[in-house]
N, C-alpha and C positions, 0 to 999 in steps of 0.2 A: 265348715264347709270352704274346700279350697275354690270355689267357682260358684260366683251369684247370680243364678239366671234372675234377668230383670223382667220380670214382667207388669208391670205397674203398680197402680194402686189394688184395692178393693174392687172396685166396678171393672176394671180394667180384667182383672181375674175373673170376676163373674163372667165377664161377656165369652169370654176364652173358655171356660169350662162348658158355660152352656151349650157352645158352637162344640168342643167333642162329643157334648151327650147327643147333640142331635142327628151331628154326623153319622156319630157308631149306630145310633136307633134307624137312618135310613140305610146303611149297607145292612144292618141286620133283616129288614125287612125284604131288601134286595134277595141276601139270600136264603128268606125263611121258605121250608120245603112244603110245607101246608099244616093239617094237623086238626088247626080249631073249627071244633064244630062235626068233625070225621070222626066214623066210629072206627075205631081199632088201632092199632100202630101205622105212621107212614111208614108207606115202604118203596125204597127208592131204589129203581133196579135198571133205569139207564138215563143217558145223559152226559154230557163234559163232565163233571164231577164224578161219573163211576168209570167213567174211560181212563180218565188220569189215576183214579184206582187201580181199575188191573194194570195201568202201564208199572203204576212204581214198584206196584206188591207182588209183582211178574220179578221184576229185578231184582230183588232182594231176593224171592225165593231160590232164584238161578245163582244166589254168591254161598262162599261156605257158610258151613255151618256158624263157627264160630265168629261172623260176623254179626251173624244172626241174633247169636248171644249179647252181642256187644251191645245188638241197635234195642234192647231189650231193656239193657240196664242201665243204657243213657237216657231212654226217655224218663225214666224216673232221676236219675241221675242228675243231672239237668238242673230241674226243681231246686232240687239240696244245694248246687251252688249257688243257685241266684238266693236263694234264702239263708245260705250262712254268710253271704254277702253282703242278704241287709242287715242280718245280726250282730255282724263287726263291723257297719258303717254306724250303726244304732252307741257299739261297744266304744268303739274311736272316739266319734262325738264326746259321749260320757268322761270318760278319759280327758279329753281337752278338754275340756269347762264352754261346748259348744252345742247350747240348748237350742240352737236354730236346726244343727243337722240329727240332733236326738229326735226333734220333732217331727221332720221331713222325716226320718225312718219311721217314725212312728205313723206317721201318713200313710206312707205306702202300702206298712202292713194292712192297717183300717181299707183299703182303697183296692188289697188283692183280696181280703177276705166279700166286702160289697161286691166285688166282680164273681167272684164263686157265688157267694147266695144270690144272685140275680142270674147264674146260668143254669144252678139245680133250678130256679124257677121255671124257667123257657123249658128246661128238658120235662118237665111233668105238664106244661101244658102241651107242647110240638106231640110228644109223644114219638119221635121216628126211629125205627129199629139202625140196627148198626150193621154194617155195611158185612157184616162176618156172618152174618143172619140173613141177609137180604141177599145182597148180591150169588146168583148162583158160579157156586167152584171156584169161590172164594180163594186166593193165598193167604191167609191171617198167621205171621207169624206168632205174634199172644193168640194166651188162650184167647176166644171170645164170653167177654162180659155175659153174665144172668142176662135173662129173659129182663128185661123192665126198669136194668138204664142203659137209659135212653141215648140217643147218640148227636144228636143237634142242642147247643153247642157244646164244644169240645171244653172238659174242664182242665185238663189238662193245659191245653190251648192258655183257655184264660188264664190260671195261676202264673204261668209264664212269661208271657208277655206281659201281665198285670206288673211283675216286680220288673223284669228288663225296663218297661219304659219309664216304670218310677225311679227303677234306679240310674237313669241316664239321666231324668230330668232333676233328682237332688244330683247328682254329682256328674257331670257331663264326662266325665276324663273316662269315668269307665261305661262309656256308653258305645265304645270300640268291643268290647268283652259284652256288654249285657244283653244286645240288642243282638247280635249273632247267636248268642247261647241261646234268646230268649226263642230267637227263631227256630232254631234246632229240635228244641222240645218239643214245639207244638208239629213240625216237618215230621217226626217223628212217628207221631198218633198214626197218622197215614201208612209209614213205612212199614209196621209191626200189622197194620190190617185188623185197626179196631176203629177206625175213623174214617170218613170220607173227607174231601179236602176239604169241602164249601164248610163240614165242619168245624175246621181249623179257624179258616179265615173269620168264619163265624169267632170263635172264643178269642182270636187275637185281634178282632177290630173291637170286644168288648170291657178287654183287660184293658186293652190303650184309650179307650174312653172313659171310662170308672178310674183308671189311674192316674190318668191327667187331670182330671175334673177334680178327683177326693184332694190328690196335693196341689195343685191351687187355690182350691178353697179350706182344707183342712189343714192346712201345714204352717200358713203364719197364725193361724189361730189358736197351736196349741205352744206355739214359745209361751208363752206368760205360761199357762198350768205346766206347762213339762218345767220353767226354771223355781217354782215352786215345789213340783212332787218331788225334785231329786237333785233339789237344794246343796243336800248332805255331800253328795257327790262330785256337784260341780262345784262346788264353793260356792259362797257369796260372793267374792270378790269376782269370778270368772262367769256367772249364769248372767244370762241378759232375757231383756223382754222385747228387745227387739223380733225384727221378721225375720223368718227360718232365713240359715244360712250367714248373720251379721252375727254371730255371738262370737268371731273372733276376732273382727273387727270392733266392736264395741266400745266406745272409748267413756272411764268414769268418770264425772265430771269430780274436779277436787274441793273437800270442805271449803266451806268458810270461814273464812278467820273469826273466832269468838273475841270477843270484849279483853279490851288490854286490863290484866288487874294489879292494880295498883302493891308497889312495893314498902314493906316498914321495915324500916331495921330492926335486925337483933343485935342478941351479944357476940352470934357469929362474926356480924360485921364490925362490928367495936377491935375484935380480937385480927381479923383480916386488916382492916386499917391501922391499927400500930405496928404486925409485923410490916407495912408497908414503910412506915415513918422512918422503923430501927434500919431497914435497910438502905433507906437514901443515908442516914444517917453516917452507915460505916463503908456508903461509899463513896464519901467524897473525900477528893483529895486535900494535901495541907497545902496552904497557901503560903509562898516565898515570903521569909521575914525580910527587915532591912538588916545591915549590918555597916 
């Protein structure tokens, strides 16, 4: 990993992770549209979120048809690009022998899946109807999902933002690309007409909280297992069991010197000694005699 964000020891990482999850839960409760204990799905037909939804979808409806098709492609394409970047980081870490980077990429993937699972569970509990079905005269660009495919929170926003935030923490120099791309992927769900703005904000909040907490807690814990599992590719001399991001900078200790082994003279030593004596004899200069 080119940069190594410092979050302190395990205690500090735990505190930051818990704070991230609690803050995310508070925002989700604030955005909660209701639904628990009520019969049937929740229909949101008025309010600020509906007004913003109408404004965005009406503007998109007035654009050329090719622009609308481009938005539909981009809403899926952002997820694909972010996913490919994550795979690239994992593979690059494997080739570089950086167990910290490989473990971090795996932690981002786990965080993404965890956030998606929570998002699906919330959909089943809340049962908010899609705006393209609930809002009168909605101008949805994309085909409205079938009944029972609930709206709150947005799965696409959850996935996109969890990937973007995870990549930004793992490799901060990518933040300038990953975070705007994640935000674009989330906002496009409103532009194509299949989500309310509060659905997207809820998904982004969920993705941010779970991705940050997972990377902080699971990333360092995965470094040692990663070094063992991928030792064949990392190489025994390059694999590290340090914290995530420290693989390239790990210093391996020099091996301790072994005990001295006494040398026993043999026939080869006698031959070398005789050769040296003969060389010295032949090399002597004759002494000048008296006349």
